[in-house]
MARROVO-44156 format. One record per atom (N, C-alpha, C, CB): residue in one letter; z, x negated, y. Coordinates in steps of 0.1 Angstrom, whole numbers, padded with zeros to 4 digits, always signed. Glycine has a CB too. Example, Ala and Ser with C-alpha at 12.3 -4.5 7.8 and 13.67 -1.06 7.14 Angstrom:
<nodes>
a+0078-0132-0057;a+0078-0123-0045;a+0078-0132-0033;a+0090-0113-0045;s+0071-0128-0022;s+0071-0137-0011;s+0079-0129+0000;s+0057-0141-0006;
</nodes>
This chain:
<nodes>
m+0505-0008+0433;m+0497+0004+0430;m+0506+0014+0424;m+0485+0001+0422;p+0508+0026+0430;p+0517+0036+0425;p+0510+0042+0412;p+0519+0047+0435;t+0518+0044+0402;t+0514+0051+0390;t+0525+0060+0385;t+0511+0040+0379;s+0521+0071+0380;s+0531+0080+0375;s+0530+0082+0360;s+0531+0094+0382;i+0541+0085+0353;i+0541+0087+0339;i+0551+0098+0336;i+0544+0074+0331;r+0548+0105+0325;r+0558+0115+0320;r+0566+0109+0309;r+0550+0129+0316;l+0579+0111+0310;l+0588+0106+0299;l+0594+0118+0292;l+0599+0097+0305;a+0597+0116+0279;a+0604+0126+0272;a+0618+0127+0278;a+0605+0122+0257;p+0624+0139+0278;p+0637+0141+0285;p+0648+0131+0280;p+0642+0155+0282;e+0648+0128+0267;e+0658+0119+0262;e+0656+0105+0267;e+0658+0119+0247;i+0644+0101+0269;i+0641+0087+0275;i+0645+0087+0289;i+0626+0084+0273;e+0642+0098+0296;e+0646+0099+0311;e+0661+0098+0312;e+0640+0112+0317;e+0668+0105+0303;e+0683+0105+0304;e+0688+0091+0301;e+0689+0114+0293;r+0682+0084+0292;r+0687+0070+0289;r+0684+0061+0301;r+0680+0064+0276;l+0672+0063+0307;l+0668+0054+0318;l+0678+0057+0330;l+0654+0057+0322;d+0681+0070+0332;d+0690+0074+0343;d+0704+0068+0341;d+0691+0089+0344;f+0708+0069+0328;f+0722+0063+0325;f+0722+0048+0328;f+0725+0066+0310;l+0712+0041+0323;l+0711+0026+0325;l+0711+0023+0339;l+0699+0021+0318;a+0703+0030+0347;a+0702+0027+0361;a+0715+0029+0368;a+0691+0035+0368;a+0722+0040+0365;a+0734+0044+0371;a+0745+0033+0368;a+0739+0057+0367;r+0745+0029+0355;r+0756+0020+0351;r+0754+0006+0356;r+0756+0019+0335;t+0742+0002+0359;t+0739-0012+0363;t+0736-0013+0378;t+0727-0017+0356;g+0734-0002+0385;g+0731-0002+0399;g+0717-0007+0402;g+0741-0012+0406;r+0709-0007+0392;r+0695-0010+0395;r+0686+0003+0395;r+0689-0020+0384;s+0675+0002+0400;s+0666+0014+0400;s+0659+0016+0387;s+0656+0013+0412;k+0655+0029+0385;k+0647+0032+0373;k+0634+0024+0374;k+0645+0047+0372;a+0628+0023+0386;a+0616+0016+0388;a+0617+0001+0383;a+0611+0016+0402;y+0629-0005+0386;y+0631-0019+0381;y+0630-0020+0366;y+0645-0024+0386;y+0636-0010+0359;y+0636-0011+0344;y+0622-0007+0339;y+0646-0002+0339;l+0615+0002+0345;l+0602+0005+0341;l+0592-0007+0342;l+0596+0017+0348;r+0594-0014+0354;r+0585-0026+0356;r+0589-0037+0345;r+0588-0032+0370;e+0602-0039+0342;e+0606-0048+0332;e+0600-0045+0318;e+0621-0049+0331;l+0601-0032+0315;l+0596-0028+0302;l+0581-0030+0301;l+0599-0013+0300;i+0574-0027+0311;i+0559-0028+0311;i+0555-0043+0311;i+0553-0022+0324;e+0561-0051+0319;e+0558-0065+0319;e+0561-0072+0306;e+0566-0072+0330;r+0572-0069+0300;r+0576-0075+0287;r+0568-0069+0275;r+0591-0073+0284;g+0566-0056+0276;g+0559-0049+0265;g+0544-0052+0265;g+0561-0035+0266;l+0538-0054+0277;l+0524-0056+0278;l+0520-0068+0271;l+0520-0056+0293;e+0528-0079+0272;e+0524-0091+0265;e+0524-0089+0250;e+0535-0102+0268;d+0534-0082+0244;d+0534-0079+0230;d+0522-0070+0226;d+0547-0071+0226;i+0518-0061+0234;i+0507-0052+0231;i+0494-0060+0231;i+0506-0040+0240;e+0493-0069+0241;e+0481-0077+0242;e+0480-0086+0230;e+0481-0086+0255;d+0491-0092+0226;d+0491-0101+0214;d+0486-0093+0202;d+0504-0107+0212;y+0491-0081+0200;y+0488-0073+0188;y+0473-0070+0188;y+0496-0060+0188;y+0468-0064+0199;y+0454-0060+0199;y+0444-0071+0198;y+0452-0051+0211;l+0447-0082+0205;l+0438-0094+0205;l+0438-0100+0191;l+0442-0104+0215;a+0450-0100+0185;a+0451-0106+0171;a+0443-0097+0161;a+0465-0107+0166;a+0444-0084+0163;a+0437-0074+0155;a+0422-0076+0156;a+0441-0060+0158;e+0417-0079+0168;e+0403-0082+0170;e+0398-0094+0163;e+0400-0084+0185;v+0407-0105+0163;v+0403-0117+0156;v+0403-0115+0141;v+0413-0129+0160;l+0413-0108+0136;l+0414-0105+0122;l+0401-0097+0117;l+0426-0096+0119;e+0397-0088+0125;e+0384-0081+0122;e+0372-0090+0122;e+0382-0069+0132;r+0372-0099+0131;r+0361-0109+0131;r+0362-0118+0119;r+0361-0118+0144;i+0374-0122+0115;i+0375-0130+0103;i+0371-0123+0090;i+0390-0135+0101;r+0375-0110+0089;r+0371-0102+0078;r+0356-0100+0077;r+0378-0089+0078;s+0350-0099+0089;s+0335-0096+0089;s+0327-0109+0088;s+0331-0088+0101;g+0334-0121+0088;g+0327-0133+0087;g+0322-0139+0100;g+0316-0132+0077;e+0326-0133+0111;e+0321-0137+0124;e+0330-0148+0130;e+0321-0125+0134;e+0341-0150+0124;e+0351-0160+0129;e+0353-0170+0118;e+0364-0153+0134;e+0353-0183+0122;e+0355-0194+0112;e+0370-0196+0110;e+0348-0207+0117;v+0373-0198+0098;v+0387-0201+0094;v+0388-0215+0089;v+0393-0191+0084;v+0398-0223+0094;v+0400-0236+0090;v+0413-0237+0081;v+0401-0246+0102;k+0412-0243+0069;k+0423-0245+0061;k+0433-0254+0067;k+0419-0250+0046;s+0446-0251+0065;s+0456-0259+0072;s+0455-0274+0068;s+0470-0254+0068;e+0452-0277+0056;e+0450-0291+0052;e+0439-0298+0060;e+0447-0293+0037;d+0428-0291+0062;d+0417-0296+0070;d+0421-0298+0085;d+0405-0288+0069;f+0429-0288+0090;f+0433-0289+0104;f+0442-0301+0106;f+0441-0276+0107;w+0452-0303+0097;w+0461-0314+0099;w+0454-0328+0097;w+0473-0313+0090;r+0445-0328+0087;r+0437-0340+0084;r+0429-0344+0097;r+0428-0338+0072;g+0423-0334+0103;g+0415-0336+0115;g+0423-0342+0127;g+0408-0323+0119;l+0436-0339+0127;l+0444-0345+0138;l+0446-0360+0136;l+0457-0338+0138;d+0446-0364+0124;d+0448-0379+0121;d+0435-0387+0125;d+0451-0381+0107;a+0424-0381+0125;a+0411-0388+0128;a+0410-0394+0141;a+0399-0379+0125;
</nodes>
């Protein structure tokens, strides 16, 4: 699915330089950045949602001692 984005000129220059030096396309590096970065962003926002549920009492928290003790049972 084609998507377009606007980049700051300095980022565009860095991307152009990298692509030229390595012989890969700018699209290759943009896909790499999105694929790698998306996982980090998902982790952050999903963790923030869980933290909010913990703070509001909607999410149960198990003490580490209880967790490990439960594994022995």
